[in-house]
PDB file with SEQRES, HELIX, SHEET and CRYST1 records, atoms N, CA, C and O in Angstrom:
SEQRES   1 A   80  ASP GLU ASP LEU GLU SER ALA ARG ARG SER VAL ARG ASN          
SEQRES   2 A   80  GLN PHE GLY THR VAL ASP ASP LEU GLN SER THR ARG ALA          
SEQRES   3 A   80  THR TRP TYR LEU GLY GLN SER THR LEU PRO GLU LEU GLN          
SEQRES   4 A   80  THR PRO GLU GLN ALA SER ALA ALA ILE GLU ALA VAL SER          
SEQRES   5 A   80  LYS GLU ARG ILE VAL GLU ALA ALA ARG THR ILE GLN PRO          
SEQRES   6 A   80  ALA ALA VAL TYR LEU LEU ALA GLY GLU GLU GLY LYS ASP          
SEQRES   7 A   80  ASN GLY                                                      
HELIX    1 AA1 GLU A    2  GLY A   16  1                                  15    
HELIX    2 AA2 VAL A   18  ASP A   20  5                                   3    
HELIX    3 AA3 GLN A   22  GLN A   32  1                                  11    
HELIX    4 AA4 PRO A   41  ALA A   50  1                                  10    
HELIX    5 AA5 LYS A   53  ALA A   60  1                                   8    
CRYST1    1.000    1.000    1.000  90.00  90.00  90.00 P 1           1          
ATOM      1  N   ASP A   1       0.829  -1.201   0.000  1.00  0.00           N  
ATOM      2  CA  ASP A   1       0.000   0.000   0.000  1.00  0.00           C  
ATOM      3  C   ASP A   1       0.872   1.263   0.000  1.00  0.00           C  
ATOM      4  O   ASP A   1       0.560   2.250  -0.666  1.00  0.00           O  
ATOM      5  N   GLU A   2       1.971   1.206   0.763  1.00  0.00           N  
ATOM      6  CA  GLU A   2       2.871   2.352   0.822  1.00  0.00           C  
ATOM      7  C   GLU A   2       3.551   2.593  -0.525  1.00  0.00           C  
ATOM      8  O   GLU A   2       3.696   3.739  -0.948  1.00  0.00           O  
ATOM      9  N   ASP A   3       3.969   1.522  -1.197  1.00  0.00           N  
ATOM     10  CA  ASP A   3       4.595   1.645  -2.515  1.00  0.00           C  
ATOM     11  C   ASP A   3       3.612   2.201  -3.539  1.00  0.00           C  
ATOM     12  O   ASP A   3       3.971   3.032  -4.372  1.00  0.00           O  
ATOM     13  N   LEU A   4       2.373   1.736  -3.467  1.00  0.00           N  
ATOM     14  CA  LEU A   4       1.353   2.210  -4.398  1.00  0.00           C  
ATOM     15  C   LEU A   4       1.109   3.701  -4.195  1.00  0.00           C  
ATOM     16  O   LEU A   4       1.040   4.456  -5.166  1.00  0.00           O  
ATOM     17  N   GLU A   5       0.978   4.128  -2.950  1.00  0.00           N  
ATOM     18  CA  GLU A   5       0.750   5.550  -2.681  1.00  0.00           C  
ATOM     19  C   GLU A   5       1.954   6.383  -3.099  1.00  0.00           C  
ATOM     20  O   GLU A   5       1.796   7.497  -3.599  1.00  0.00           O  
ATOM     21  N   SER A   6       3.142   5.857  -2.901  1.00  0.00           N  
ATOM     22  CA  SER A   6       4.354   6.569  -3.318  1.00  0.00           C  
ATOM     23  C   SER A   6       4.392   6.728  -4.834  1.00  0.00           C  
ATOM     24  O   SER A   6       4.746   7.791  -5.344  1.00  0.00           O  
ATOM     25  N   ALA A   7       4.029   5.672  -5.548  1.00  0.00           N  
ATOM     26  CA  ALA A   7       3.998   5.733  -7.016  1.00  0.00           C  
ATOM     27  C   ALA A   7       2.952   6.737  -7.494  1.00  0.00           C  
ATOM     28  O   ALA A   7       3.203   7.509  -8.419  1.00  0.00           O  
ATOM     29  N   ARG A   8       1.786   6.722  -6.865  1.00  0.00           N  
ATOM     30  CA  ARG A   8       0.737   7.678  -7.243  1.00  0.00           C  
ATOM     31  C   ARG A   8       1.179   9.110  -6.973  1.00  0.00           C  
ATOM     32  O   ARG A   8       0.946  10.000  -7.791  1.00  0.00           O  
ATOM     33  N   ARG A   9       1.809   9.329  -5.841  1.00  0.00           N  
ATOM     34  CA  ARG A   9       2.290  10.662  -5.489  1.00  0.00           C  
ATOM     35  C   ARG A   9       3.317  11.144  -6.524  1.00  0.00           C  
ATOM     36  O   ARG A   9       3.309  12.310  -6.918  1.00  0.00           O  
ATOM     37  N   SER A  10       4.189  10.245  -6.954  1.00  0.00           N  
ATOM     38  CA  SER A  10       5.196  10.583  -7.956  1.00  0.00           C  
ATOM     39  C   SER A  10       4.542  10.984  -9.275  1.00  0.00           C  
ATOM     40  O   SER A  10       4.933  11.976  -9.889  1.00  0.00           O  
ATOM     41  N   VAL A  11       3.558  10.219  -9.704  1.00  0.00           N  
ATOM     42  CA  VAL A  11       2.862  10.536 -10.966  1.00  0.00           C  
ATOM     43  C   VAL A  11       2.106  11.852 -10.836  1.00  0.00           C  
ATOM     44  O   VAL A  11       2.128  12.675 -11.752  1.00  0.00           O  
ATOM     45  N   ARG A  12       1.433  12.057  -9.699  1.00  0.00           N  
ATOM     46  CA  ARG A  12       0.723  13.326  -9.480  1.00  0.00           C  
ATOM     47  C   ARG A  12       1.697  14.506  -9.569  1.00  0.00           C  
ATOM     48  O   ARG A  12       1.387  15.531 -10.177  1.00  0.00           O  
ATOM     49  N   ASN A  13       2.865  14.352  -8.964  1.00  0.00           N  
ATOM     50  CA  ASN A  13       3.861  15.426  -9.007  1.00  0.00           C  
ATOM     51  C   ASN A  13       4.319  15.696 -10.433  1.00  0.00           C  
ATOM     52  O   ASN A  13       4.481  16.851 -10.828  1.00  0.00           O  
ATOM     53  N   GLN A  14       4.530  14.629 -11.211  1.00  0.00           N  
ATOM     54  CA  GLN A  14       4.943  14.811 -12.608  1.00  0.00           C  
ATOM     55  C   GLN A  14       3.857  15.520 -13.410  1.00  0.00           C  
ATOM     56  O   GLN A  14       4.146  16.438 -14.178  1.00  0.00           O  
ATOM     57  N   PHE A  15       2.620  15.098 -13.233  1.00  0.00           N  
ATOM     58  CA  PHE A  15       1.519  15.741 -13.945  1.00  0.00           C  
ATOM     59  C   PHE A  15       1.356  17.186 -13.488  1.00  0.00           C  
ATOM     60  O   PHE A  15       0.962  18.046 -14.276  1.00  0.00           O  
ATOM     61  N   GLY A  16       1.658  17.458 -12.221  1.00  0.00           N  
ATOM     62  CA  GLY A  16       1.525  18.807 -11.687  1.00  0.00           C  
ATOM     63  C   GLY A  16       2.541  19.782 -12.245  1.00  0.00           C  
ATOM     64  O   GLY A  16       2.341  20.993 -12.154  1.00  0.00           O  
ATOM     65  N   THR A  17       3.617  19.289 -12.815  1.00  0.00           N  
ATOM     66  CA  THR A  17       4.645  20.172 -13.365  1.00  0.00           C  
ATOM     67  C   THR A  17       4.440  20.481 -14.847  1.00  0.00           C  
ATOM     68  O   THR A  17       5.204  21.250 -15.430  1.00  0.00           O  
ATOM     69  N   VAL A  18       3.436  19.899 -15.448  1.00  0.00           N  
ATOM     70  CA  VAL A  18       3.212  20.098 -16.887  1.00  0.00           C  
ATOM     71  C   VAL A  18       3.037  21.574 -17.222  1.00  0.00           C  
ATOM     72  O   VAL A  18       3.532  22.036 -18.249  1.00  0.00           O  
ATOM     73  N   ASP A  19       2.344  22.312 -16.376  1.00  0.00           N  
ATOM     74  CA  ASP A  19       2.079  23.720 -16.671  1.00  0.00           C  
ATOM     75  C   ASP A  19       3.215  24.645 -16.253  1.00  0.00           C  
ATOM     76  O   ASP A  19       3.114  25.857 -16.440  1.00  0.00           O  
ATOM     77  N   ASP A  20       4.297  24.104 -15.690  1.00  0.00           N  
ATOM     78  CA  ASP A  20       5.402  24.947 -15.231  1.00  0.00           C  
ATOM     79  C   ASP A  20       6.153  25.624 -16.385  1.00  0.00           C  
ATOM     80  O   ASP A  20       6.589  26.769 -16.266  1.00  0.00           O  
ATOM     81  N   LEU A  21       6.294  24.914 -17.483  1.00  0.00           N  
ATOM     82  CA  LEU A  21       7.016  25.456 -18.638  1.00  0.00           C  
ATOM     83  C   LEU A  21       6.156  25.323 -19.884  1.00  0.00           C  
ATOM     84  O   LEU A  21       5.411  24.355 -20.036  1.00  0.00           O  
ATOM     85  N   GLN A  22       6.262  26.288 -20.759  1.00  0.00           N  
ATOM     86  CA  GLN A  22       5.498  26.243 -22.004  1.00  0.00           C  
ATOM     87  C   GLN A  22       5.890  25.023 -22.836  1.00  0.00           C  
ATOM     88  O   GLN A  22       5.035  24.399 -23.466  1.00  0.00           O  
ATOM     89  N   SER A  23       7.186  24.680 -22.839  1.00  0.00           N  
ATOM     90  CA  SER A  23       7.640  23.534 -23.636  1.00  0.00           C  
ATOM     91  C   SER A  23       7.079  22.218 -23.079  1.00  0.00           C  
ATOM     92  O   SER A  23       6.749  21.310 -23.842  1.00  0.00           O  
ATOM     93  N   THR A  24       6.973  22.120 -21.760  1.00  0.00           N  
ATOM     94  CA  THR A  24       6.415  20.913 -21.152  1.00  0.00           C  
ATOM     95  C   THR A  24       4.934  20.793 -21.482  1.00  0.00           C  
ATOM     96  O   THR A  24       4.436  19.706 -21.779  1.00  0.00           O  
ATOM     97  N   ARG A  25       4.243  21.916 -21.427  1.00  0.00           N  
ATOM     98  CA  ARG A  25       2.813  21.924 -21.771  1.00  0.00           C  
ATOM     99  C   ARG A  25       2.623  21.513 -23.233  1.00  0.00           C  
ATOM    100  O   ARG A  25       1.735  20.721 -23.547  1.00  0.00           O  
ATOM    101  N   ALA A  26       3.453  22.051 -24.118  1.00  0.00           N  
ATOM    102  CA  ALA A  26       3.348  21.721 -25.539  1.00  0.00           C  
ATOM    103  C   ALA A  26       3.619  20.238 -25.759  1.00  0.00           C  
ATOM    104  O   ALA A  26       2.932  19.590 -26.549  1.00  0.00           O  
ATOM    105  N   THR A  27       4.616  19.700 -25.067  1.00  0.00           N  
ATOM    106  CA  THR A  27       4.933  18.274 -25.195  1.00  0.00           C  
ATOM    107  C   THR A  27       3.773  17.416 -24.715  1.00  0.00           C  
ATOM    108  O   THR A  27       3.431  16.420 -25.352  1.00  0.00           O  
ATOM    109  N   TRP A  28       3.165  17.799 -23.591  1.00  0.00           N  
ATOM    110  CA  TRP A  28       2.024  17.049 -23.051  1.00  0.00           C  
ATOM    111  C   TRP A  28       0.903  16.973 -24.086  1.00  0.00           C  
ATOM    112  O   TRP A  28       0.408  15.890 -24.399  1.00  0.00           O  
ATOM    113  N   TYR A  29       0.509  18.133 -24.611  1.00  0.00           N  
ATOM    114  CA  TYR A  29      -0.623  18.149 -25.526  1.00  0.00           C  
ATOM    115  C   TYR A  29      -0.286  17.560 -26.887  1.00  0.00           C  
ATOM    116  O   TYR A  29      -1.176  17.058 -27.574  1.00  0.00           O  
ATOM    117  N   LEU A  30       0.970  17.608 -27.290  1.00  0.00           N  
ATOM    118  CA  LEU A  30       1.370  16.928 -28.515  1.00  0.00           C  
ATOM    119  C   LEU A  30       1.195  15.417 -28.336  1.00  0.00           C  
ATOM    120  O   LEU A  30       0.677  14.738 -29.222  1.00  0.00           O  
ATOM    121  N   GLY A  31       1.629  14.901 -27.192  1.00  0.00           N  
ATOM    122  CA  GLY A  31       1.436  13.482 -26.899  1.00  0.00           C  
ATOM    123  C   GLY A  31      -0.036  13.111 -26.807  1.00  0.00           C  
ATOM    124  O   GLY A  31      -0.436  12.031 -27.242  1.00  0.00           O  
ATOM    125  N   GLN A  32      -0.831  13.992 -26.250  1.00  0.00           N  
ATOM    126  CA  GLN A  32      -2.265  13.744 -26.133  1.00  0.00           C  
ATOM    127  C   GLN A  32      -2.953  13.732 -27.490  1.00  0.00           C  
ATOM    128  O   GLN A  32      -3.993  13.093 -27.653  1.00  0.00           O  
ATOM    129  N   SER A  33      -2.388  14.425 -28.453  1.00  0.00           N  
ATOM    130  CA  SER A  33      -3.023  14.516 -29.779  1.00  0.00           C  
ATOM    131  C   SER A  33      -3.063  13.178 -30.498  1.00  0.00           C  
ATOM    132  O   SER A  33      -3.809  13.017 -31.464  1.00  0.00           O  
ATOM    133  N   THR A  34      -2.273  12.217 -30.039  1.00  0.00           N  
ATOM    134  CA  THR A  34      -2.286  10.895 -30.666  1.00  0.00           C  
ATOM    135  C   THR A  34      -3.333   9.965 -30.059  1.00  0.00           C  
ATOM    136  O   THR A  34      -3.545   8.857 -30.552  1.00  0.00           O  
ATOM    137  N   LEU A  35      -3.980  10.413 -28.999  1.00  0.00           N  
ATOM    138  CA  LEU A  35      -4.968   9.585 -28.300  1.00  0.00           C  
ATOM    139  C   LEU A  35      -6.374   9.885 -28.788  1.00  0.00           C  
ATOM    140  O   LEU A  35      -6.632  10.969 -29.313  1.00  0.00           O  
ATOM    141  N   PRO A  36      -7.286   8.932 -28.620  1.00  0.00           N  
ATOM    142  CA  PRO A  36      -8.659   9.159 -29.080  1.00  0.00           C  
ATOM    143  C   PRO A  36      -9.353  10.309 -28.351  1.00  0.00           C  
ATOM    144  O   PRO A  36     -10.194  10.995 -28.932  1.00  0.00           O  
ATOM    145  N   GLU A  37      -9.001  10.522 -27.075  1.00  0.00           N  
ATOM    146  CA  GLU A  37      -9.632  11.575 -26.286  1.00  0.00           C  
ATOM    147  C   GLU A  37      -8.571  12.354 -25.516  1.00  0.00           C  
ATOM    148  O   GLU A  37      -7.766  11.769 -24.791  1.00  0.00           O  
ATOM    149  N   LEU A  38      -8.574  13.660 -25.674  1.00  0.00           N  
ATOM    150  CA  LEU A  38      -7.608  14.524 -25.010  1.00  0.00           C  
ATOM    151  C   LEU A  38      -7.887  14.583 -23.505  1.00  0.00           C  
ATOM    152  O   LEU A  38      -9.037  14.704 -23.084  1.00  0.00           O  
ATOM    153  N   GLN A  39      -6.823  14.497 -22.703  1.00  0.00           N  
ATOM    154  CA  GLN A  39      -6.944  14.634 -21.253  1.00  0.00           C  
ATOM    155  C   GLN A  39      -6.034  15.745 -20.775  1.00  0.00           C  
ATOM    156  O   GLN A  39      -4.913  15.899 -21.259  1.00  0.00           O  
ATOM    157  N   THR A  40      -6.526  16.521 -19.817  1.00  0.00           N  
ATOM    158  CA  THR A  40      -5.666  17.492 -19.154  1.00  0.00           C  
ATOM    159  C   THR A  40      -4.809  16.724 -18.146  1.00  0.00           C  
ATOM    160  O   THR A  40      -5.140  15.588 -17.807  1.00  0.00           O  
ATOM    161  N   PRO A  41      -3.730  17.310 -17.667  1.00  0.00           N  
ATOM    162  CA  PRO A  41      -2.939  16.645 -16.630  1.00  0.00           C  
ATOM    163  C   PRO A  41      -3.777  16.328 -15.382  1.00  0.00           C  
ATOM    164  O   PRO A  41      -3.573  15.300 -14.736  1.00  0.00           O  
ATOM    165  N   GLU A  42      -4.699  17.203 -15.059  1.00  0.00           N  
ATOM    166  CA  GLU A  42      -5.562  16.970 -13.902  1.00  0.00           C  
ATOM    167  C   GLU A  42      -6.460  15.753 -14.114  1.00  0.00           C  
ATOM    168  O   GLU A  42      -6.656  14.959 -13.193  1.00  0.00           O  
ATOM    169  N   GLN A  43      -7.001  15.602 -15.311  1.00  0.00           N  
ATOM    170  CA  GLN A  43      -7.839  14.445 -15.622  1.00  0.00           C  
ATOM    171  C   GLN A  43      -7.024  13.155 -15.600  1.00  0.00           C  
ATOM    172  O   GLN A  43      -7.494  12.125 -15.115  1.00  0.00           O  
ATOM    173  N   ALA A  44      -5.810  13.217 -16.122  1.00  0.00           N  
ATOM    174  CA  ALA A  44      -4.942  12.037 -16.111  1.00  0.00           C  
ATOM    175  C   ALA A  44      -4.584  11.651 -14.686  1.00  0.00           C  
ATOM    176  O   ALA A  44      -4.534  10.465 -14.358  1.00  0.00           O  
ATOM    177  N   SER A  45      -4.336  12.632 -13.843  1.00  0.00           N  
ATOM    178  CA  SER A  45      -4.026  12.377 -12.435  1.00  0.00           C  
ATOM    179  C   SER A  45      -5.215  11.723 -11.738  1.00  0.00           C  
ATOM    180  O   SER A  45      -5.038  10.783 -10.962  1.00  0.00           O  
ATOM    181  N   ALA A  46      -6.407  12.207 -12.006  1.00  0.00           N  
ATOM    182  CA  ALA A  46      -7.611  11.628 -11.412  1.00  0.00           C  
ATOM    183  C   ALA A  46      -7.818  10.184 -11.891  1.00  0.00           C  
ATOM    184  O   ALA A  46      -8.267   9.332 -11.125  1.00  0.00           O  
ATOM    185  N   ALA A  47      -7.493   9.920 -13.143  1.00  0.00           N  
ATOM    186  CA  ALA A  47      -7.615   8.557 -13.672  1.00  0.00           C  
ATOM    187  C   ALA A  47      -6.647   7.613 -12.972  1.00  0.00           C  
ATOM    188  O   ALA A  47      -6.995   6.464 -12.698  1.00  0.00           O  
ATOM    189  N   ILE A  48      -5.436   8.083 -12.680  1.00  0.00           N  
ATOM    190  CA  ILE A  48      -4.456   7.272 -11.948  1.00  0.00           C  
ATOM    191  C   ILE A  48      -4.980   6.956 -10.556  1.00  0.00           C  
ATOM    192  O   ILE A  48      -4.839   5.831 -10.078  1.00  0.00           O  
ATOM    193  N   GLU A  49      -5.576   7.932  -9.913  1.00  0.00           N  
ATOM    194  CA  GLU A  49      -6.121   7.745  -8.564  1.00  0.00           C  
ATOM    195  C   GLU A  49      -7.240   6.708  -8.554  1.00  0.00           C  
ATOM    196  O   GLU A  49      -7.438   6.014  -7.557  1.00  0.00           O  
ATOM    197  N   ALA A  50      -7.970   6.604  -9.661  1.00  0.00           N  
ATOM    198  CA  ALA A  50      -9.129   5.717  -9.726  1.00  0.00           C  
ATOM    199  C   ALA A  50      -8.755   4.250  -9.919  1.00  0.00           C  
ATOM    200  O   ALA A  50      -9.605   3.376  -9.746  1.00  0.00           O  
ATOM    201  N   VAL A  51      -7.508   3.961 -10.271  1.00  0.00           N  
ATOM    202  CA  VAL A  51      -7.090   2.575 -10.511  1.00  0.00           C  
ATOM    203  C   VAL A  51      -6.905   1.864  -9.173  1.00  0.00           C  
ATOM    204  O   VAL A  51      -6.173   2.340  -8.306  1.00  0.00           O  
ATOM    205  N   SER A  52      -7.566   0.730  -9.013  1.00  0.00           N  
ATOM    206  CA  SER A  52      -7.506  -0.005  -7.747  1.00  0.00           C  
ATOM    207  C   SER A  52      -6.248  -0.866  -7.661  1.00  0.00           C  
ATOM    208  O   SER A  52      -5.644  -1.217  -8.675  1.00  0.00           O  
ATOM    209  N   LYS A  53      -5.877  -1.188  -6.452  1.00  0.00           N  
ATOM    210  CA  LYS A  53      -4.736  -2.067  -6.212  1.00  0.00           C  
ATOM    211  C   LYS A  53      -4.973  -3.421  -6.881  1.00  0.00           C  
ATOM    212  O   LYS A  53      -4.049  -4.005  -7.448  1.00  0.00           O  
ATOM    213  N   GLU A  54      -6.186  -3.912  -6.817  1.00  0.00           N  
ATOM    214  CA  GLU A  54      -6.525  -5.202  -7.426  1.00  0.00           C  
ATOM    215  C   GLU A  54      -6.324  -5.171  -8.933  1.00  0.00           C  
ATOM    216  O   GLU A  54      -5.853  -6.149  -9.513  1.00  0.00           O  
ATOM    217  N   ARG A  55      -6.674  -4.069  -9.570  1.00  0.00           N  
ATOM    218  CA  ARG A  55      -6.497  -3.934 -11.025  1.00  0.00           C  
ATOM    219  C   ARG A  55      -5.015  -3.928 -11.393  1.00  0.00           C  
ATOM    220  O   ARG A  55      -4.618  -4.490 -12.413  1.00  0.00           O  
ATOM    221  N   ILE A  56      -4.208  -3.291 -10.558  1.00  0.00           N  
ATOM    222  CA  ILE A  56      -2.769  -3.244 -10.800  1.00  0.00           C  
ATOM    223  C   ILE A  56      -2.176  -4.643 -10.685  1.00  0.00           C  
ATOM    224  O   ILE A  56      -1.357  -5.042 -11.513  1.00  0.00           O  
ATOM    225  N   VAL A  57      -2.587  -5.389  -9.663  1.00  0.00           N  
ATOM    226  CA  VAL A  57      -2.101  -6.758  -9.476  1.00  0.00           C  
ATOM    227  C   VAL A  57      -2.531  -7.633 -10.650  1.00  0.00           C  
ATOM    228  O   VAL A  57      -1.746  -8.437 -11.151  1.00  0.00           O  
ATOM    229  N   GLU A  58      -3.763  -7.476 -11.081  1.00  0.00           N  
ATOM    230  CA  GLU A  58      -4.285  -8.244 -12.230  1.00  0.00           C  
ATOM    231  C   GLU A  58      -3.456  -7.952 -13.486  1.00  0.00           C  
ATOM    232  O   GLU A  58      -3.099  -8.872 -14.221  1.00  0.00           O  
ATOM    233  N   ALA A  59      -3.155  -6.689 -13.729  1.00  0.00           N  
ATOM    234  CA  ALA A  59      -2.359  -6.317 -14.901  1.00  0.00           C  
ATOM    235  C   ALA A  59      -0.938  -6.858 -14.780  1.00  0.00           C  
ATOM    236  O   ALA A  59      -0.367  -7.318 -15.769  1.00  0.00           O  
ATOM    237  N   ALA A  60      -0.368  -6.808 -13.598  1.00  0.00           N  
ATOM    238  CA  ALA A  60       1.003  -7.287 -13.392  1.00  0.00           C  
ATOM    239  C   ALA A  60       1.117  -8.785 -13.666  1.00  0.00           C  
ATOM    240  O   ALA A  60       2.157  -9.258 -14.126  1.00  0.00           O  
ATOM    241  N   ARG A  61       0.076  -9.511 -13.390  1.00  0.00           N  
ATOM    242  CA  ARG A  61       0.098 -10.967 -13.618  1.00  0.00           C  
ATOM    243  C   ARG A  61       0.112 -11.333 -15.099  1.00  0.00           C  
ATOM    244  O   ARG A  61       0.424 -12.471 -15.450  1.00  0.00           O  
ATOM    245  N   THR A  62      -0.216 -10.396 -15.957  1.00  0.00           N  
ATOM    246  CA  THR A  62      -0.237 -10.687 -17.399  1.00  0.00           C  
ATOM    247  C   THR A  62       1.100 -10.412 -18.068  1.00  0.00           C  
ATOM    248  O   THR A  62       1.280 -10.725 -19.245  1.00  0.00           O  
ATOM    249  N   ILE A  63       2.042  -9.830 -17.330  1.00  0.00           N  
ATOM    250  CA  ILE A  63       3.335  -9.477 -17.911  1.00  0.00           C  
ATOM    251  C   ILE A  63       4.200 -10.717 -18.066  1.00  0.00           C  
ATOM    252  O   ILE A  63       4.359 -11.498 -17.128  1.00  0.00           O  
ATOM    253  N   GLN A  64       4.755 -10.889 -19.255  1.00  0.00           N  
ATOM    254  CA  GLN A  64       5.650 -11.994 -19.547  1.00  0.00           C  
ATOM    255  C   GLN A  64       7.016 -11.426 -19.923  1.00  0.00           C  
ATOM    256  O   GLN A  64       7.103 -10.584 -20.816  1.00  0.00           O  
ATOM    257  N   PRO A  65       8.081 -11.868 -19.260  1.00  0.00           N  
ATOM    258  CA  PRO A  65       9.404 -11.343 -19.633  1.00  0.00           C  
ATOM    259  C   PRO A  65       9.795 -11.784 -21.044  1.00  0.00           C  
ATOM    260  O   PRO A  65       9.520 -12.910 -21.459  1.00  0.00           O  
ATOM    261  N   ALA A  66      10.435 -10.880 -21.760  1.00  0.00           N  
ATOM    262  CA  ALA A  66      10.892 -11.190 -23.113  1.00  0.00           C  
ATOM    263  C   ALA A  66      12.197 -11.970 -23.083  1.00  0.00           C  
ATOM    264  O   ALA A  66      12.492 -12.734 -24.002  1.00  0.00           O  
ATOM    265  N   ALA A  67      12.975 -11.777 -22.030  1.00  0.00           N  
ATOM    266  CA  ALA A  67      14.267 -12.457 -21.915  1.00  0.00           C  
ATOM    267  C   ALA A  67      14.641 -12.545 -20.437  1.00  0.00           C  
ATOM    268  O   ALA A  67      14.231 -11.717 -19.623  1.00  0.00           O  
ATOM    269  N   VAL A  68      15.410 -13.545 -20.123  1.00  0.00           N  
ATOM    270  CA  VAL A  68      15.920 -13.712 -18.760  1.00  0.00           C  
ATOM    271  C   VAL A  68      17.426 -13.830 -18.862  1.00  0.00           C  
ATOM    272  O   VAL A  68      17.939 -14.635 -19.639  1.00  0.00           O  
ATOM    273  N   TYR A  69      18.134 -13.035 -18.083  1.00  0.00           N  
ATOM    274  CA  TYR A  69      19.590 -13.039 -18.119  1.00  0.00           C  
ATOM    275  C   TYR A  69      20.135 -13.531 -16.782  1.00  0.00           C  
ATOM    276  O   TYR A  69      19.541 -13.297 -15.730  1.00  0.00           O  
ATOM    277  N   LEU A  70      21.258 -14.206 -16.842  1.00  0.00           N  
ATOM    278  CA  LEU A  70      21.957 -14.649 -15.646  1.00  0.00           C  
ATOM    279  C   LEU A  70      23.353 -14.063 -15.691  1.00  0.00           C  
ATOM    280  O   LEU A  70      24.122 -14.335 -16.612  1.00  0.00           O  
ATOM    281  N   LEU A  71      23.675 -13.260 -14.693  1.00  0.00           N  
ATOM    282  CA  LEU A  71      25.004 -12.681 -14.602  1.00  0.00           C  
ATOM    283  C   LEU A  71      25.813 -13.501 -13.605  1.00  0.00           C  
ATOM    284  O   LEU A  71      25.397 -13.675 -12.460  1.00  0.00           O  
ATOM    285  N   ALA A  72      26.938 -13.993 -14.025  1.00  0.00           N  
ATOM    286  CA  ALA A  72      27.781 -14.811 -13.159  1.00  0.00           C  
ATOM    287  C   ALA A  72      29.225 -14.368 -13.313  1.00  0.00           C  
ATOM    288  O   ALA A  72      29.685 -14.065 -14.414  1.00  0.00           O  
ATOM    289  N   GLY A  73      29.932 -14.337 -12.187  1.00  0.00           N  
ATOM    290  CA  GLY A  73      31.347 -14.000 -12.229  1.00  0.00           C  
ATOM    291  C   GLY A  73      32.166 -15.234 -12.580  1.00  0.00           C  
ATOM    292  O   GLY A  73      31.662 -16.357 -12.588  1.00  0.00           O  
ATOM    293  N   GLU A  74      33.424 -15.002 -12.867  1.00  0.00           N  
ATOM    294  CA  GLU A  74      34.322 -16.106 -13.164  1.00  0.00           C  
ATOM    295  C   GLU A  74      34.996 -16.542 -11.874  1.00  0.00           C  
ATOM    296  O   GLU A  74      35.556 -15.720 -11.149  1.00  0.00           O  
ATOM    297  N   GLU A  75      34.942 -17.820 -11.595  1.00  0.00           N  
ATOM    298  CA  GLU A  75      35.543 -18.338 -10.368  1.00  0.00           C  
ATOM    299  C   GLU A  75      37.065 -18.194 -10.425  1.00  0.00           C  
ATOM    300  O   GLU A  75      37.697 -18.371 -11.466  1.00  0.00           O  
ATOM    301  N   GLY A  76      37.630 -17.860  -9.241  1.00  0.00           N  
ATOM    302  CA  GLY A  76      39.069 -17.778  -9.138  1.00  0.00           C  
ATOM    303  C   GLY A  76      39.663 -16.448  -9.538  1.00  0.00           C  
ATOM    304  O   GLY A  76      40.852 -16.223  -9.311  1.00  0.00           O  
ATOM    305  N   LYS A  77      38.886 -15.557 -10.124  1.00  0.00           N  
ATOM    306  CA  LYS A  77      39.402 -14.236 -10.503  1.00  0.00           C  
ATOM    307  C   LYS A  77      39.133 -13.264  -9.380  1.00  0.00           C  
ATOM    308  O   LYS A  77      38.145 -13.383  -8.655  1.00  0.00           O  
ATOM    309  N   ASP A  78      40.027 -12.298  -9.246  1.00  0.00           N  
ATOM    310  CA  ASP A  78      39.858 -11.248  -8.249  1.00  0.00           C  
ATOM    311  C   ASP A  78      38.859 -10.229  -8.817  1.00  0.00           C  
ATOM    312  O   ASP A  78      39.183  -9.485  -9.743  1.00  0.00           O  
ATOM    313  N   ASN A  79      37.636 -10.203  -8.252  1.00  0.00           N  
ATOM    314  CA  ASN A  79      36.590  -9.307  -8.741  1.00  0.00           C  
ATOM    315  C   ASN A  79      36.577  -7.986  -7.988  1.00  0.00           C  
ATOM    316  O   ASN A  79      35.653  -7.193  -8.168  1.00  0.00           O  
ATOM    317  N   GLY A  80      37.582  -7.725  -7.146  1.00  0.00           N  
ATOM    318  CA  GLY A  80      37.586  -6.504  -6.353  1.00  0.00           C  
ATOM    319  C   GLY A  80      38.360  -5.471  -7.004  1.00  0.00           C  
ATOM    320  O   GLY A  80      38.477  -4.364  -6.479  1.00  0.00           O  
TER     321      GLY A  80                                                      
END                                                                             
């Protein structure tokens, strides 16, 4: 719950800075122009708030890794 609230707070802060600079505002609305429905930063923030923890867990369960890597050191070598 704490991680979820921290993530939401971070996104809210990012959306809250959109109007700080004209270039940031232009970038936001340029990105929005590719979507079926335009959202203000405030509307996007409210949409993030509306997503339930259960929905996030459900979405996370559908993620499949594209690759798995194993990093291993060489035995007997000085890795320091």
